[in-house]
C-alpha positions as CSV (number, residue, x, y, z in Angstrom):
1,X,-14.4,-37.4,-1.2
2,X,-13.1,-35.0,-3.7
3,X,-15.0,-31.9,-4.8
4,X,-16.7,-32.5,-7.9
5,X,-17.1,-28.9,-9.6
6,X,-14.0,-26.4,-8.6
7,X,-16.8,-23.6,-9.8
8,X,-18.3,-24.5,-6.1
9,X,-15.1,-23.5,-4.4
10,X,-15.0,-20.3,-6.2
11,X,-19.1,-19.4,-5.1
12,X,-18.2,-20.5,-1.8
13,X,-15.4,-18.1,-1.4
14,X,-17.2,-15.1,-2.7
15,X,-20.2,-16.3,-0.5
16,X,-18.2,-15.9,2.3
17,X,-16.2,-12.9,1.6
18,X,-19.6,-10.9,0.7
19,X,-21.6,-12.2,3.7
20,X,-24.6,-12.4,0.9
21,X,-25.6,-14.7,-1.5
22,X,-26.9,-12.2,-3.8
23,X,-24.0,-10.0,-3.6
24,X,-22.0,-13.4,-4.3
25,X,-24.4,-14.3,-7.2
26,X,-23.7,-10.3,-8.8
27,X,-20.1,-10.8,-8.6
28,X,-20.0,-14.2,-10.6
29,X,-23.0,-13.2,-12.6
30,X,-25.4,-16.2,-11.0
31,X,-29.0,-15.6,-9.3
32,X,-29.0,-15.6,-5.6
33,X,-31.3,-19.1,-6.0
34,X,-28.2,-20.6,-7.6
35,X,-25.7,-19.8,-5.9
36,X,-27.9,-20.9,-2.6
37,X,-28.5,-24.1,-4.7
38,X,-24.6,-24.8,-5.5
39,X,-23.7,-23.9,-1.8
40,X,-26.1,-26.7,-0.4
41,X,-24.9,-29.1,-3.3
42,X,-21.0,-28.4,-1.7
43,X,-22.3,-28.8,2.2
44,X,-23.9,-32.2,0.8
45,X,-21.0,-33.3,-0.9
46,X,-18.9,-32.6,2.3
47,X,-21.3,-33.5,4.9
48,X,-21.2,-30.6,7.0
49,X,-22.9,-27.1,7.1
50,X,-20.8,-24.5,6.0
51,X,-22.6,-21.4,6.9
52,X,-25.0,-20.2,9.7
53,X,-27.9,-18.5,7.8
54,X,-30.2,-16.0,8.3
55,X,-32.9,-14.0,6.3
56,X,-30.4,-11.0,5.7
57,X,-26.7,-12.3,5.8
58,X,-24.8,-16.0,6.3
59,X,-21.8,-16.3,8.4
60,X,-19.3,-19.1,8.2
61,X,-19.3,-22.2,10.8
62,X,-16.1,-22.9,12.5
63,X,-15.7,-25.9,9.5
64,X,-16.6,-23.3,7.0
65,X,-13.9,-20.7,8.5
66,X,-11.8,-23.5,8.2
67,X,-12.9,-24.8,4.8
68,X,-12.5,-21.2,3.5
69,X,-8.5,-20.7,4.4
70,X,-7.8,-24.0,1.8
71,X,-10.4,-23.0,-0.6
72,X,-8.4,-19.7,-0.8
73,X,-5.0,-21.7,-1.0
74,X,-6.3,-24.1,-3.4
75,X,-8.0,-21.0,-5.8
76,X,-4.5,-18.9,-5.3
77,X,-2.7,-22.1,-6.6
78,X,-4.8,-22.9,-9.7
79,X,-4.2,-19.4,-10.2
80,X,-0.6,-19.5,-10.0
81,X,-0.7,-22.6,-12.2
82,X,-2.8,-20.8,-15.0
83,X,-0.2,-17.7,-14.9
84,X,2.6,-20.6,-15.2
85,X,0.8,-21.5,-18.5
86,X,1.2,-18.2,-20.0
87,X,4.9,-16.9,-19.2
88,X,6.4,-18.4,-21.9
89,X,3.9,-15.7,-24.5
90,X,4.6,-13.2,-21.2
91,X,0.6,-12.7,-21.4
92,X,-0.5,-12.4,-18.1
93,X,-4.3,-12.2,-17.3
94,X,-7.3,-11.5,-14.4
95,X,-7.3,-8.5,-12.1
96,X,-4.2,-7.1,-10.1
97,X,-5.4,-5.2,-7.1
98,X,-2.3,-3.1,-5.8
99,X,-2.8,-0.3,-2.8
100,X,-0.8,2.5,-1.8
101,X,-0.3,5.5,-0.1
102,X,-2.5,8.6,-2.1
103,X,0.5,10.5,-3.0
104,X,3.2,8.2,-3.1
105,X,0.8,6.3,-5.5
106,X,-0.2,9.1,-7.7
107,X,3.5,10.4,-7.8
108,X,5.6,6.9,-8.3
109,X,3.1,4.1,-8.8
110,X,0.5,5.6,-11.0
111,X,3.3,6.5,-13.7
112,X,4.1,2.6,-13.9
113,X,0.6,1.6,-14.7
114,X,1.1,2.1,-18.4
115,X,4.5,0.2,-18.7
116,X,3.2,-3.0,-16.9
117,X,-0.1,-3.0,-19.5
118,X,1.8,-2.2,-22.1
119,X,3.7,-5.3,-21.4
120,X,0.7,-7.1,-20.2
121,X,-2.5,-6.1,-22.1
122,X,-4.6,-8.9,-21.0
123,X,-4.4,-8.0,-17.4
124,X,-6.4,-5.5,-15.5
125,X,-5.4,-3.4,-13.0
126,X,-7.4,-1.7,-9.8
127,X,-5.2,0.8,-8.2
128,X,-6.4,2.1,-4.8
129,X,-4.7,5.2,-3.6
130,X,-5.2,6.4,0.8
131,X,-3.4,7.0,3.4
132,X,-5.6,4.2,5.1
133,X,-4.0,1.2,5.8
134,X,-6.3,-1.5,4.5
135,X,-6.2,-5.2,5.3
136,X,-5.4,-6.5,2.3
137,X,-6.6,-10.0,2.9
138,X,-10.0,-8.7,4.2
139,X,-10.4,-6.5,1.1
140,X,-9.0,-8.7,-1.4
141,X,-5.7,-6.5,-2.4
142,X,-3.2,-9.0,-4.1
143,X,-0.5,-6.5,-2.9
144,X,0.1,-2.9,-1.1
145,X,3.2,-0.7,-1.0
146,X,3.4,0.6,2.2
147,X,5.6,3.5,4.2
148,X,6.8,2.7,7.7
149,X,6.6,-0.2,10.3
150,X,4.8,-3.5,9.8
151,X,2.3,-4.3,12.2
152,X,0.6,-7.4,10.9
153,X,3.0,-10.5,11.0
154,X,0.5,-12.6,8.6
155,X,2.0,-10.6,5.4
156,X,5.4,-10.8,3.8
157,X,7.0,-7.8,3.3
158,X,10.0,-7.1,0.9
159,X,12.0,-3.9,1.5
160,X,12.3,-1.7,-1.5
161,X,14.3,1.7,-0.5
162,X,14.7,3.9,2.4
163,X,12.3,6.6,3.0
164,X,14.8,9.4,3.5
165,X,13.2,12.8,4.5
166,X,14.6,16.3,4.5
167,X,14.0,19.9,6.7
168,X,12.6,22.0,4.2
169,X,11.7,25.7,3.7
170,X,11.6,28.0,1.1
171,X,14.9,30.8,0.7
172,X,11.9,33.6,1.4
173,X,11.3,31.9,4.8
174,X,14.5,31.6,6.0
175,X,15.6,35.3,4.6
176,X,12.8,36.4,6.7
177,X,13.0,34.0,9.9
178,X,16.8,33.3,9.9
179,X,18.0,29.4,9.1
180,X,17.9,26.7,12.3
181,X,21.5,25.4,13.0
182,X,20.6,22.5,15.2
183,X,17.2,20.3,16.0
184,X,16.2,22.7,18.7
185,X,16.4,25.8,17.1
186,X,13.1,24.5,15.0
187,X,11.1,25.5,18.3
188,X,11.5,29.0,17.3
189,X,10.0,28.3,13.9
190,X,6.7,27.4,12.2
191,X,6.5,24.0,11.7
192,X,3.9,22.7,8.9
193,X,2.7,19.4,10.0
194,X,1.8,16.2,8.4
195,X,-1.2,14.3,10.4
196,X,-2.7,11.1,9.1
197,X,-4.5,10.6,12.6
198,X,-4.3,11.5,15.8
199,X,-1.6,14.0,17.0
200,X,1.5,14.9,14.8
201,X,4.9,13.0,15.7
202,X,7.8,14.6,17.4
203,X,10.5,15.1,14.9
204,X,13.6,13.1,15.2
205,X,16.9,13.6,13.9
206,X,20.8,11.9,14.5
207,X,23.7,13.1,14.5
208,X,27.1,12.1,12.9
209,X,27.8,10.0,16.2
210,X,24.4,8.7,16.2
211,X,23.0,10.6,19.0
212,X,19.1,10.7,18.7
213,X,17.4,14.6,18.8
214,X,13.3,14.6,19.6
215,X,11.7,17.7,18.8
216,X,7.9,18.4,19.8
217,X,7.8,21.1,17.0
218,X,4.6,23.6,17.0
219,X,2.9,25.6,13.8
220,X,-0.3,27.0,13.0
221,X,-0.8,24.5,10.0
222,X,-1.5,20.8,10.0
223,X,-3.1,18.5,7.1
224,X,-3.6,15.3,6.2
225,X,-2.4,15.9,2.4
226,X,0.8,15.9,1.1
227,X,-0.1,18.2,-1.8
228,X,-1.3,20.9,0.7
229,X,1.6,20.8,2.8
230,X,3.6,21.4,-0.2
231,X,1.7,24.2,-1.1
232,X,1.9,26.0,2.2
233,X,5.8,25.1,2.4
234,X,5.9,27.5,-1.5
235,X,3.7,30.0,0.1
236,X,6.7,30.4,2.7
237,X,4.4,30.0,5.9
238,X,6.9,27.8,7.5
239,X,9.3,24.7,7.5
240,X,8.5,20.9,7.0
241,X,9.7,17.8,7.7
242,X,9.1,16.2,4.2
243,X,10.1,12.7,2.6
244,X,12.4,13.1,-0.6
245,X,10.3,11.5,-3.2
246,X,7.7,14.2,-2.8
247,X,9.5,17.4,-3.0
248,X,13.1,16.2,-4.7
249,X,11.6,18.6,-7.7
250,X,11.4,21.3,-5.6
251,X,15.1,20.8,-4.2
252,X,16.3,20.7,-7.6
253,X,14.4,23.5,-9.0
254,X,15.6,25.8,-5.9
255,X,12.0,26.5,-5.0
256,X,13.0,24.6,-1.5
257,X,16.2,24.2,0.1
258,X,17.4,21.6,2.5
259,X,18.2,22.5,5.9
260,X,20.1,21.1,9.0
261,X,22.6,19.2,6.9
262,X,24.5,18.4,10.5
263,X,21.5,16.2,11.2
264,X,19.9,13.0,9.6
265,X,16.1,13.0,9.9
266,X,14.7,9.6,11.1
267,X,14.0,7.4,8.2
268,X,11.2,4.9,7.4
269,X,11.5,1.9,4.6
270,X,8.9,1.9,1.6
271,X,8.1,-1.7,1.5
272,X,5.9,-4.1,-1.4
273,X,3.9,-6.1,1.0
274,X,1.5,-9.1,-0.1
275,X,-0.3,-12.4,1.2
276,X,1.9,-14.9,2.8
277,X,1.2,-17.8,0.1
278,X,3.4,-20.9,-0.6
279,X,3.2,-20.0,-4.2
280,X,2.9,-16.1,-5.6
281,X,0.9,-15.0,-8.2
282,X,2.8,-14.2,-11.2
283,X,0.5,-11.2,-11.9
284,X,1.8,-10.4,-8.5
285,X,5.8,-11.6,-8.7
286,X,5.7,-9.4,-12.4
287,X,4.6,-6.3,-10.5
288,X,7.1,-6.8,-7.5
289,X,10.1,-7.1,-10.0
290,X,8.4,-3.5,-11.8
291,X,9.0,-1.8,-8.6
292,X,12.1,-3.4,-7.7
293,X,13.5,-2.5,-10.9
294,X,12.4,1.3,-10.3
295,X,13.1,2.0,-6.8
296,X,15.4,-0.8,-5.4
297,X,18.5,0.2,-3.7
298,X,18.6,3.7,-4.7
299,X,15.3,5.3,-6.1
300,X,15.4,8.1,-8.6
301,X,14.5,11.0,-6.7
302,X,17.8,10.3,-5.0
303,X,20.0,10.5,-7.4
304,X,18.1,13.9,-8.8
305,X,18.1,15.4,-5.1
306,X,21.8,15.5,-5.2
307,X,22.9,12.4,-3.0
């Protein structure tokens, strides 16, 4: 038997995600009573109990959890079909939810938002900037920009470019404390450390033959904020290992200088990540295409850093 009303599936998905009839109702503009009645109708039609109910919250039964996965895919396919109808006029609509690392998002994703919205004025966009790795399925994000290794095999990841890094300091600091000529020389210097969680990682380098050098640097300043670290470098406090996308303008202007040119710091990949779906929503596809256009292959900060 087919579900009689597709909106019942929408209500079901919202209720399952929120764990509360009242919250689902607020999201959709219904009362909790209407949500409860519509879900009861859905259960009666399917002849199966989808929720375990208590006075304060609801939870999916095993059958409800299985049905939820199917509903999410069905609604995604319907959203894709709706987007395909509007492709000819290039007028996407709906909400696109994006999450990205805080500093990279502020410097390089946020400037793209006016471009995207000017091309698609009926599109709404929410940009979440945080260095915490959010669960894009659980937290209902359409797409994420991430730097580093992927841990969730359920997601699709496409590499955009390489997150190359440089050891940098100011000329004033180098005049006072000397220039390092090898990774081991960094042990004599005050290292300014970025630490988003736990202990700071050792600095890793490769020479031209591919030999790996691992240096357990130390210093008197650690932070989880890129802006604070950049200010510490410019204040002549010490040496730091920074991504080019963060400090390329400082290199261009001479406010910072790159050190250890014979050694290449360990690099990471910058990726765009999205849910593993059979059909990718057109709004996500358009956003990914914009990222590829701006960051693909050799991004602009690599050109401007003189490489």
